[in-house]
C-alpha positions in Angstrom: 29.0 -105.3 -69.6 29.7 -102.8 -66.8 27.6 -100.1 -68.3 24.7 -102.5 -68.8 25.0 -103.7 -65.2 25.0 -100.2 -63.8 21.8 -99.4 -65.6 20.0 -102.7 -65.1 17.0 -103.1 -62.9 16.8 -105.7 -60.1 14.3 -107.6 -62.4 16.8 -107.6 -65.3 19.6 -108.9 -63.0 17.3 -111.6 -61.6 16.5 -112.7 -65.2 20.1 -113.7 -65.9 21.1 -117.3 -65.9 24.4 -116.7 -64.1 25.3 -115.3 -60.8 25.6 -111.6 -60.3 26.6 -110.0 -57.0 26.4 -106.2 -56.9 28.3 -104.6 -54.1 28.7 -101.1 -52.8 32.4 -99.9 -52.9 32.8 -101.1 -49.3 31.8 -104.7 -50.5 28.3 -104.6 -48.8 25.9 -106.6 -50.9 23.3 -104.5 -52.6 21.9 -107.1 -55.0 22.3 -110.9 -55.0 20.5 -112.2 -58.1 18.1 -115.1 -58.1 20.5 -117.4 -60.1 23.3 -116.9 -57.6 21.0 -117.5 -54.7 19.8 -120.9 -56.2 23.3 -122.0 -57.1 24.9 -121.0 -53.8 21.9 -122.1 -51.7 21.6 -118.6 -50.1 18.5 -116.4 -50.3 19.1 -112.9 -51.5 17.4 -111.5 -48.4 19.9 -113.4 -46.2 23.0 -111.7 -47.8 21.8 -108.3 -48.9 23.3 -105.6 -46.6 26.1 -107.9 -45.4 29.8 -107.5 -46.2 30.3 -110.0 -49.0 33.9 -111.1 -48.3 33.6 -111.3 -44.4 30.0 -112.5 -43.9 28.8 -114.1 -47.1 31.8 -115.6 -49.0 34.9 -115.7 -46.8 36.3 -118.3 -49.3 36.9 -115.3 -51.6 38.5 -113.1 -48.9 41.9 -113.4 -50.3 44.4 -111.8 -52.7 42.8 -113.2 -55.8 39.4 -111.6 -55.3 38.7 -109.4 -52.2 42.1 -107.7 -52.2 41.8 -106.8 -55.8 38.4 -105.1 -55.2 39.9 -103.2 -52.2 43.1 -102.0 -53.9 42.5 -101.7 -57.6 40.7 -98.6 -58.9 39.6 -100.4 -62.1 39.1 -104.1 -62.8 37.7 -106.1 -65.7 39.2 -109.5 -65.3 38.1 -113.1 -65.6 39.7 -115.8 -63.4 39.2 -119.5 -62.9 38.3 -120.2 -59.3 37.1 -123.0 -57.0 34.4 -122.3 -54.5 34.6 -124.3 -51.3 32.4 -122.7 -48.6 29.2 -124.6 -47.6 29.6 -127.0 -50.5 31.8 -129.5 -52.2 34.4 -127.8 -54.4 32.7 -126.1 -57.4 34.7 -124.9 -60.4 33.6 -121.5 -61.5 34.7 -118.6 -63.7 34.6 -115.2 -61.9 34.5 -111.9 -63.6 35.5 -109.0 -61.5 34.2 -105.6 -62.5 35.0 -102.2 -61.0 35.3 -98.7 -62.4 36.6 -95.6 -60.7 33.4 -93.7 -61.2 31.0 -96.7 -60.8 28.5 -96.7 -58.0 28.9 -100.5 -57.5 31.4 -103.3 -58.0 30.3 -106.5 -59.6 31.2 -110.2 -59.3 29.8 -112.4 -62.0 29.8 -116.1 -61.3 29.6 -118.7 -64.0 29.5 -122.3 -63.0 31.7 -124.7 -65.1 30.5 -128.2 -66.0 
């Protein structure tokens, strides 16, 4: 999945039915796909260029998500999570992806029923 994401165009990321947040290694949002924008109620233009964990999703600024991106050189893990910011609690599955040589880090968000 990581290799595909690294080579995907903005249009290909926007065509996905689940959320994709592509971040620079400092957690600045570089791409916030259309599906995530609709599900979270945030326009991609509002979040692009902002620090994801401080300015966009402080509910993920913790040891389960943000700390792992900041401290682990490589991540490919899926965790169950509950989003609580700006909405009633929503159960999601998060996939955290980071590679030492990658130009971006990725957070995949799949809403649970």
